[in-house]
ChimeraX commands (.cxc) that place a marker at each C-alpha (Angstrom):
marker #1 position 186.98,143.17,107.92 radius 0.5
marker #1 position 187.19,140.99,104.85 radius 0.5
marker #1 position 183.44,140.41,104.47 radius 0.5
marker #1 position 181.68,139.11,101.43 radius 0.5
marker #1 position 182.69,140.78,98.20 radius 0.5
marker #1 position 180.41,141.34,95.24 radius 0.5
marker #1 position 181.22,140.62,91.60 radius 0.5
marker #1 position 183.03,143.93,91.25 radius 0.5
marker #1 position 185.31,143.04,94.16 radius 0.5
marker #1 position 183.80,145.79,96.32 radius 0.5
marker #1 position 181.86,145.42,99.51 radius 0.5
marker #1 position 178.12,145.36,98.63 radius 0.5
marker #1 position 176.33,148.55,99.69 radius 0.5
marker #1 position 173.52,146.56,101.28 radius 0.5
marker #1 position 175.83,145.65,104.18 radius 0.5
marker #1 position 176.09,149.30,105.17 radius 0.5
marker #1 position 173.72,149.59,108.20 radius 0.5
marker #1 position 172.29,152.95,107.08 radius 0.5
marker #1 position 171.62,151.66,103.58 radius 0.5
marker #1 position 170.08,148.46,104.99 radius 0.5
marker #1 position 167.57,150.50,107.00 radius 0.5
marker #1 position 166.58,152.46,103.89 radius 0.5
marker #1 position 166.18,149.30,101.81 radius 0.5
marker #1 position 164.16,147.62,104.57 radius 0.5
marker #1 position 161.82,150.61,104.80 radius 0.5
marker #1 position 161.31,150.55,101.03 radius 0.5
marker #1 position 160.59,146.84,101.02 radius 0.5
marker #1 position 158.06,147.17,103.82 radius 0.5
marker #1 position 156.45,150.14,102.11 radius 0.5
marker #1 position 156.09,148.25,98.84 radius 0.5
marker #1 position 154.59,145.26,100.67 radius 0.5
marker #1 position 152.02,147.46,102.42 radius 0.5
marker #1 position 151.13,149.15,99.14 radius 0.5
marker #1 position 150.72,145.79,97.37 radius 0.5
marker #1 position 148.40,144.55,100.13 radius 0.5
marker #1 position 146.30,147.69,99.82 radius 0.5
marker #1 position 146.19,147.40,96.03 radius 0.5
marker #1 position 145.14,143.77,96.23 radius 0.5
marker #1 position 142.43,144.62,98.74 radius 0.5
marker #1 position 141.05,147.80,97.16 radius 0.5
marker #1 position 141.59,147.41,93.42 radius 0.5
marker #1 position 142.03,143.83,92.31 radius 0.5
marker #1 position 139.74,142.05,94.77 radius 0.5
marker #1 position 142.14,139.10,94.88 radius 0.5
marker #1 position 140.49,137.59,97.92 radius 0.5
marker #1 position 142.68,139.44,100.39 radius 0.5
marker #1 position 140.44,140.96,103.01 radius 0.5
marker #1 position 141.87,143.55,105.38 radius 0.5
marker #1 position 140.19,144.51,108.61 radius 0.5
marker #1 position 139.68,148.14,109.57 radius 0.5
marker #1 position 142.50,147.78,112.10 radius 0.5
marker #1 position 144.90,146.43,109.43 radius 0.5
marker #1 position 144.02,149.28,107.07 radius 0.5
marker #1 position 144.57,151.88,109.82 radius 0.5
marker #1 position 147.89,150.27,110.84 radius 0.5
marker #1 position 149.03,150.25,107.20 radius 0.5
marker #1 position 148.04,153.90,106.84 radius 0.5
marker #1 position 150.07,154.83,109.92 radius 0.5
marker #1 position 153.13,152.92,108.68 radius 0.5
marker #1 position 152.88,154.51,105.23 radius 0.5
marker #1 position 152.79,157.96,106.81 radius 0.5
marker #1 position 156.11,157.13,108.48 radius 0.5
marker #1 position 157.84,155.79,105.36 radius 0.5
marker #1 position 156.40,157.90,102.51 radius 0.5
marker #1 position 156.87,161.66,102.24 radius 0.5
marker #1 position 153.76,163.75,102.87 radius 0.5
marker #1 position 153.20,165.75,99.69 radius 0.5
marker #1 position 149.93,167.39,100.73 radius 0.5
marker #1 position 151.65,170.59,101.77 radius 0.5
marker #1 position 154.25,170.69,99.00 radius 0.5
marker #1 position 154.12,173.90,97.04 radius 0.5
marker #1 position 155.73,174.49,93.67 radius 0.5
marker #1 position 156.92,177.88,92.57 radius 0.5
marker #1 position 158.47,178.67,89.23 radius 0.5
marker #1 position 158.32,176.97,85.87 radius 0.5
marker #1 position 158.66,173.29,85.14 radius 0.5
marker #1 position 161.09,172.49,82.37 radius 0.5
marker #1 position 161.95,174.73,79.46 radius 0.5
marker #1 position 159.20,176.42,77.46 radius 0.5
marker #1 position 159.10,175.07,73.90 radius 0.5
marker #1 position 159.68,178.59,72.57 radius 0.5
marker #1 position 163.14,178.61,74.18 radius 0.5
marker #1 position 164.26,175.29,72.66 radius 0.5
marker #1 position 166.13,175.21,69.40 radius 0.5
marker #1 position 164.43,173.31,66.61 radius 0.5
marker #1 position 167.03,170.53,66.85 radius 0.5
marker #1 position 166.54,170.19,70.62 radius 0.5
marker #1 position 162.77,170.03,70.18 radius 0.5
marker #1 position 163.10,167.35,67.49 radius 0.5
marker #1 position 165.45,165.33,69.70 radius 0.5
marker #1 position 163.07,165.50,72.67 radius 0.5
marker #1 position 160.12,164.49,70.49 radius 0.5
marker #1 position 162.06,161.53,69.09 radius 0.5
marker #1 position 163.10,160.38,72.57 radius 0.5
marker #1 position 159.45,160.61,73.66 radius 0.5
marker #1 position 158.50,158.29,70.79 radius 0.5
marker #1 position 156.90,160.81,68.42 radius 0.5
marker #1 position 157.59,161.30,64.73 radius 0.5
marker #1 position 159.45,164.60,65.12 radius 0.5
marker #1 position 159.03,165.72,61.50 radius 0.5
marker #1 position 155.27,165.13,61.60 radius 0.5
marker #1 position 154.87,167.04,64.87 radius 0.5
marker #1 position 157.01,169.92,63.59 radius 0.5
marker #1 position 154.90,170.05,60.41 radius 0.5
marker #1 position 151.69,170.17,62.44 radius 0.5
marker #1 position 153.09,172.88,64.68 radius 0.5
marker #1 position 154.09,175.03,61.75 radius 0.5
marker #1 position 150.71,174.55,60.00 radius 0.5
marker #1 position 148.86,175.49,63.24 radius 0.5
marker #1 position 151.03,178.60,63.61 radius 0.5
marker #1 position 150.03,179.73,60.13 radius 0.5
marker #1 position 146.29,179.27,60.77 radius 0.5
marker link #1:1,2 radius 0.2
marker link #1:2,3 radius 0.2
marker link #1:3,4 radius 0.2
marker link #1:4,5 radius 0.2
marker link #1:5,6 radius 0.2
marker link #1:6,7 radius 0.2
marker link #1:7,8 radius 0.2
marker link #1:8,9 radius 0.2
marker link #1:9,10 radius 0.2
marker link #1:10,11 radius 0.2
marker link #1:11,12 radius 0.2
marker link #1:12,13 radius 0.2
marker link #1:13,14 radius 0.2
marker link #1:14,15 radius 0.2
marker link #1:15,16 radius 0.2
marker link #1:16,17 radius 0.2
marker link #1:17,18 radius 0.2
marker link #1:18,19 radius 0.2
marker link #1:19,20 radius 0.2
marker link #1:20,21 radius 0.2
marker link #1:21,22 radius 0.2
marker link #1:22,23 radius 0.2
marker link #1:23,24 radius 0.2
marker link #1:24,25 radius 0.2
marker link #1:25,26 radius 0.2
marker link #1:26,27 radius 0.2
marker link #1:27,28 radius 0.2
marker link #1:28,29 radius 0.2
marker link #1:29,30 radius 0.2
marker link #1:30,31 radius 0.2
marker link #1:31,32 radius 0.2
marker link #1:32,33 radius 0.2
marker link #1:33,34 radius 0.2
marker link #1:34,35 radius 0.2
marker link #1:35,36 radius 0.2
marker link #1:36,37 radius 0.2
marker link #1:37,38 radius 0.2
marker link #1:38,39 radius 0.2
marker link #1:39,40 radius 0.2
marker link #1:40,41 radius 0.2
marker link #1:41,42 radius 0.2
marker link #1:42,43 radius 0.2
marker link #1:43,44 radius 0.2
marker link #1:44,45 radius 0.2
marker link #1:45,46 radius 0.2
marker link #1:46,47 radius 0.2
marker link #1:47,48 radius 0.2
marker link #1:48,49 radius 0.2
marker link #1:49,50 radius 0.2
marker link #1:50,51 radius 0.2
marker link #1:51,52 radius 0.2
marker link #1:52,53 radius 0.2
marker link #1:53,54 radius 0.2
marker link #1:54,55 radius 0.2
marker link #1:55,56 radius 0.2
marker link #1:56,57 radius 0.2
marker link #1:57,58 radius 0.2
marker link #1:58,59 radius 0.2
marker link #1:59,60 radius 0.2
marker link #1:60,61 radius 0.2
marker link #1:61,62 radius 0.2
marker link #1:62,63 radius 0.2
marker link #1:63,64 radius 0.2
marker link #1:64,65 radius 0.2
marker link #1:65,66 radius 0.2
marker link #1:66,67 radius 0.2
marker link #1:67,68 radius 0.2
marker link #1:68,69 radius 0.2
marker link #1:69,70 radius 0.2
marker link #1:70,71 radius 0.2
marker link #1:71,72 radius 0.2
marker link #1:72,73 radius 0.2
marker link #1:73,74 radius 0.2
marker link #1:74,75 radius 0.2
marker link #1:75,76 radius 0.2
marker link #1:76,77 radius 0.2
marker link #1:77,78 radius 0.2
marker link #1:78,79 radius 0.2
marker link #1:79,80 radius 0.2
marker link #1:80,81 radius 0.2
marker link #1:81,82 radius 0.2
marker link #1:82,83 radius 0.2
marker link #1:83,84 radius 0.2
marker link #1:84,85 radius 0.2
marker link #1:85,86 radius 0.2
marker link #1:86,87 radius 0.2
marker link #1:87,88 radius 0.2
marker link #1:88,89 radius 0.2
marker link #1:89,90 radius 0.2
marker link #1:90,91 radius 0.2
marker link #1:91,92 radius 0.2
marker link #1:92,93 radius 0.2
marker link #1:93,94 radius 0.2
marker link #1:94,95 radius 0.2
marker link #1:95,96 radius 0.2
marker link #1:96,97 radius 0.2
marker link #1:97,98 radius 0.2
marker link #1:98,99 radius 0.2
marker link #1:99,100 radius 0.2
marker link #1:100,101 radius 0.2
marker link #1:101,102 radius 0.2
marker link #1:102,103 radius 0.2
marker link #1:103,104 radius 0.2
marker link #1:104,105 radius 0.2
marker link #1:105,106 radius 0.2
marker link #1:106,107 radius 0.2
marker link #1:107,108 radius 0.2
marker link #1:108,109 radius 0.2
marker link #1:109,110 radius 0.2
marker link #1:110,111 radius 0.2
marker link #1:111,112 radius 0.2
view
């Protein structure tokens, strides 16, 4: 099957039937969410009936994971005490903070 080739010369992934179903579900989910946002938050003139809201809710339950019963155990990330000073400075810089200023404040708070 020669098919249509992308710029890289490879077959585009979107033509894979399994991938197409995933992409279609995501697109439909985003459209439902945008309709709900327009109705509930931005009051853009889009009015949804009770039936439309219930249908959207049912569809979202099928396409979005249900996180109500998700339980976390263990720690999230690395405690700051276990990071080296250079690692902490790098993470602060990546997050957009002035690393030297934060480190100075941390050291002054530790003294007090």
